[in-house]
N, C-alpha and C positions, 0 to 999 in steps of 0.2 A: 297962410303959410302951409305948405303941404306936410302931412304927417307921414309920408312915405320914408322908409329907411332903406338904404342900399346895404344889403347883406352880401358879403363875399366869403367864399369858402375856398381855401387854397389846397389843391391836390398836388400830386407828384410834379406835374409840369404845367398844370392849367389852373387858372383862377376862375371859379364859377361865381357869377354875381346874379342876384335877383332882388326884386323889390318886395318888401313886406308892406302890405296895405295898412292904412290907418283909419279904416271905416269910411272910405270915400272912393270915388271913381278914379281909375287909372287914366282915363282920357280927359281929365279935368271937367267931367260932367257935373251934374247937380250934386251938392253936398247938403246933408241934413245937419243943421246946427242946433236943433232943439225939437223935442216932442213933448206934448202933453198927452197923458194916458188917462183913460177911464179904467179903474180897477174895481172889480166886483169880487168879494170874497163871500162864500157860503160855508159857514161853520154850523150846519144844522145839527151836528152831533152835540154841540154845546148845550148846556142846561136849557130847558125849555124857556122861551120859544126858539132857541137857537140864535144865530146871528147871521144876517145877510145885509151887507152894506156895499154901496157903490160910492166911490169918491173920484174926483178929478185931481190929477197931480198938477203941480206947477210945471213950467217948461223945464225940461231936463236935457242937458247936453249929452251927446253920445260919448262913449269910451271913457267915462269917469271910473276911476278905480273904486272898488267897494267901500274903502274907508273915506272916500271923498264924496260919496253919494248921500243925498239927503234922505232921511228916514221918512217914509210915507205912513201916515196914520189912516187906517181903513176902519173908521168908526171904532167900535169896541171889539171888532172881529180879529184884526191883525195889524201888524206894522212891520216895516223894514225898508231898506233901501232898494231901489230899482237900478239895475245896470243894463245898458243895451249897447249893441253895435249894429251897424247896418252894412249892407252890400248893395252895390248898384253896378250893373243891372241885377235885379232881384230874380227870385225863382219863378218858374212857370211864365216867363215872358213879362213879368211885372217890372216896373221901374226900380222899386226898392224892396228889400227884405230886411226887416228889423228882427233881430234875435234878442230877446229880453230875459232877464233873470230877476225874480222878486225874492229877496232874502227874507222870507217869512219868519216871523217870531213863533208861529204856530208849528211849523215843521222843524222839529228839533233833531231828529236822528235820521234824516234822509236828505237827498239832494234837494236844493231849493227849487220851487216851481219855475219852469222855463218853457218858452214857446216862441214861435216864429210868426210874424205877420208880414204878408206880402201885399203890395198895392202899387197903383200907378201914379201916386203922388197927387191924386185929385179926390174930391168927394164924389160918391155915387149920387145920382139924382134919380128919385123914384119916378116911375112912369105910372100914370093913372090906370092903365089897363093891365098892369102886371101884379098879380096877386101872390106870386111866389118870389118875393124880393129876398135877396140875400141881405146880410147886415149892411146897413148904409155906411158904417164905419169899418175900416179894416180891423179884424178881430182874430183872436185865438183863444182857445180854452185848454185848460189842463187841470189835473187833479192830483193831489198828493195826500199821503196819510201820515198821521202822527203815530209813531210806534207800531206801524203796520196794522192799525186797528181802526182809528177814526179818520174818515175821509173828509178832506177840505177841497172845495171846488174854486177855481179861479178863472175869471174872464178878464181879458185885457183888450181894450179898444184903443186905437189911435184917434184922439179927439182933435188934435191940432198939431201943426208942425211948421217949422221954419226951414226953408230951402234956399241956399245961395246958388 
């Protein structure tokens, strides 16, 4: 079932109607129904030796409200729900762009870490002769600080996805 909503605004003598997207293609193109992410958190400012952990999330559906999203435990470094939406076509000629927000328990007085991942809906295959490979998984990086002093670093990779 489509998640598009018909929104109408009534003016003096005209009705203007437009569609609001629900995280899917307007042309009935491919829809993402779930994504598994790899999340890496680097809290090296924490007591020695610091905390660097990578975890794989379960499959997460798009467009879940914050209070319906499962909290992800990133070892002893961080925890919080992930929320994401997607657009298709994506940015820069890609098939999809996923915009995600990680509601970190470490970041208390700033906006939660966010970033965008664009990709063509396929895995990259390494070539034996190419020594300058990009990430083989779609990825983004961001950093945020706690109280404007301690920096925490976040890497997000798309590990797996379901497309209809």
